N, C-alpha and C positions, 0 to 999 in steps of 0.2 A: 504497189500498183494501185492506180485509181480506177475504180470500176463503177460505171453508171448502168443500171439495168432497168429498162422500161420506165424511165423517169418521165412523169407528166406533171405539169404545173398549170393549175387553173386559177385565174383571178376572178373575184366577184361571185355572185350567186344569181340564180334564176336567169332572166333574160339578159342580165349584164355579165354573165359568165364569159370569160375570154380564155381561150386555150393559148398559153404563152410558150410552153414546151411540150412537144408532141411525141410521146412514146420513144424517148431518147435513150439509146443504148450505146456504150462506148467503153473500151478498155484502153488505158493510157499507161505506158511504161517506158517513156523516153526522157532524156534529160530536159529538153525544152519543147513544150507543146503549145501551139497557138490556136485559140478559138478565133475564127475569122468570120465576120458577117457585117451586114449593114446595121445602122442604128435601129434598134427595136427588133433585131433578129432573135434575141433570147439569150445572148451571151452573158449579160450581167445576172439575169435570173438563174442561169445554170451555176455560175460561180458562187452566188449567194446560197444556193441549195447545197452545194458541196461544202461550203464553210459553215453551214448550220444557221445562217442568218434568215433563211426562208425554209419553211417545211415543204416537202414534196407533197403533191396531191396523191400520187401513187408512185410505186417504183422504189428502188433501193440504190443507195450510194455507199460504197465502202472504200476505205484506204487500207491497203495491206490486210484485207479481210475483215476489218473492223468498221462498223458504221461510222460514217464521217461526222455524224451528230454526237457521237460518243465523246466523253471528256478526254479519253486517252488520245483520240484522233486530233481533237482540237489543240491539245498540248503540243502536238508535233506539226502544226501548220501555221504559216504566217499569211496575212491577208492585207493587201493594199486596196482599199475601195477606189472607185472611179473618182470620187470627190472626197478626199480625206478631210476630216474636221479635227481641229486642235484647240487646246486651251491657250488662248491668245496671250495671256500674261506669263505663261511659262517660257523659259528659254528652251532652245533645242535640246540640250542635254537633260534638262529637267523633265521635258516631255517623254524622252526615252526612259528615264528612271521610272516615271509613272507607269508607262506601258509595261515595263519589265515586272512591276509588282502584280500584274494581272496573271502572271504565270508562276505559281508557287514553286520554289526550289530552282527557279531559273536565273536568280541574281548572279551576275558575273562581274559587276562593278564598272566603274567609269572608264577603265582602260578598254574593256570590250565595247562599251557603248560608243566611246570615242572612235574606235575602229570602224564602227558602222557608219558614223558620220563622215569619216574619211572615205569609206567605200561609196557613200552617196555624194561626196564632193562638197559637203557644207561644214566641215570640221571647224573652219575659221569663224563660222557664225554660231558656234555651239552655245555661247553665252549671251546671244541676242534674243530678245523676246520674239516669239513666233509672229506677233502682230506686225513686226517689221520685215518679215520675209516676203519676197516676191512670189508669184505663182510657181515659177520654176523651183525655187527653194522649198516651197511647201510640198511639191511633188517629190523632191529628193528626201525630205523629212518623212513623208509617207512611206517611201521605199525603205528607209532605215528602220522605222518602227515595225515593219513587217518581219524584221530579222532579229528582234530583241530576244526571242526565245530560241534562237539558233535552230529553226525548223528544218525538217527534212523535205517538206512540201511547201512551196511558195506560190500563192495565188495573187496575180497582179491584174487589176482591172484598169485598162488604159493608162499604164504607168508613165508613158512618154508624152502624154498630152500636155501641152503648154511649155515644153522644154525647148530651149534653143539648141542649135546643132551640136554644140559641145556637150550640153547636158544629155542629149539623146545618146550620143556616142558613149559617154561615161556610164550611163545606166545599162546600156546594152552590153558593154564590156563587163560590168559587174554581174549581169545575168549569166554570161558565158563562163565567168570565173566560178560562180556558184554551182553551175552545172558540172564543172570539172571537179568540184569538191564532193560531188555525189548527190547534190540536192536536186529535186525535181521542181522545175519551174513551169507554171501554167500562165500563159499570157493571153489576155483578152484585148483585142484591138480591131479596128477597122482600117488600120494603116497597113497596106499590103507590103510595103517595102520592109517594115520591121519584121514581119513574119518571115519573109524570104531571107532576111539577113541572119536571124538568130535561131529560128525554130527547126527542130529535127522533123517534126510531124505537124500536120495542121488538120483542124476539123472545120469544115465549111458549114455554117449554120444559116438557115433561111426560114423565116416564119416558124421558128421553134423546131424545125426538122433538121436532121443531120443529112447533108447531101454528099459529103465526102469526108473520109478520115484515113490518113496515111501519110507517107513521106512527102515532103514538099517537092522534092525532085521528081517523084513519080507523078504527082498532080500536075506539075508544070510541063513535064515531058519536052523540055527544051524551049518552051515558050514562056513569055512573061507571065508572072503570077497574076497580075491584074487582068490580063486577057483571059486566062483560064478561069478566074473567079467569075468574071462577068458572063462568060460563056456558060458556066455551070448553072448560075442563077437563072439566066435566060432560058436555058433548056428546060429547067424545072417549070418556069412560068409558062413556056410554050406548051408543055405537057398538060398543064392545068387548063389553059385556054382551049386546047383541043378536046379535052375531056373534063368538062365542068364537074362531073360527078366525082372525079378524083379529088378536087378541092374539098367537096363536101365530106368525102370519106376520110381524107387526111386531117380534117378539122373536127371530126366527130369525137365526142368525149369518150375515151376508152372505157370499157365496161368496168375494169378494176378501179378506175378513178371515180366512176359514178357510184360504185359500191362504197368506196372510202368516204365519199362526200356524204352519203346517207348516214354512215356510221358517225361522222362528225356532228 
């Protein structure tokens, strides 16, 4: 299970301090979970804190009871960033071999890596240099590299961005297959249709705050997801407009975060 407890993230110092994630608490234990929010809502910051690419200002994140920043947790997670970067002169299969070496003891050979490229739909391009890949092919390669260590937890940040309809279908099918294998998939997206189609539960994030977490069907209650998402965000904004002090309170730096900042 993935658990976030009172997680806060502040960027900058002094007058430039900005509260990006606000006292965020959530337990996730479903096959596919979707973080849903507008651009700048805090989705990427949260996933980067989970994977250890960013430190929390305060709060705790654990995977199966172990800190997510611990080496044992990282060994068991795969991550696809929003904009994957590659070594352009490597071929697709060479890049996966390189990524595999980052996980001691995880080497499974070219047959396994080739299977990942097939799962991602770019096996035929395995011997082409990455610099010849289209944006969609790069997204597929980014998906494949997140699986080189055969992780139990997979974190995907906007994985379907830039894919054509067939590519989107293929990757969503792969996510569902991975979930059937017992892996936990965490999907960051602002595309509502993707969440509605593949996710068991959803977390609605706005201005770094969690507005809803639970089953997609319960959230929609028979209505379109887009309609419910817009309604939820607007209700929050209306509450803030009616009670300006609520925004000030909600964006106040938590005491624990202030104390941690002083220690740093």
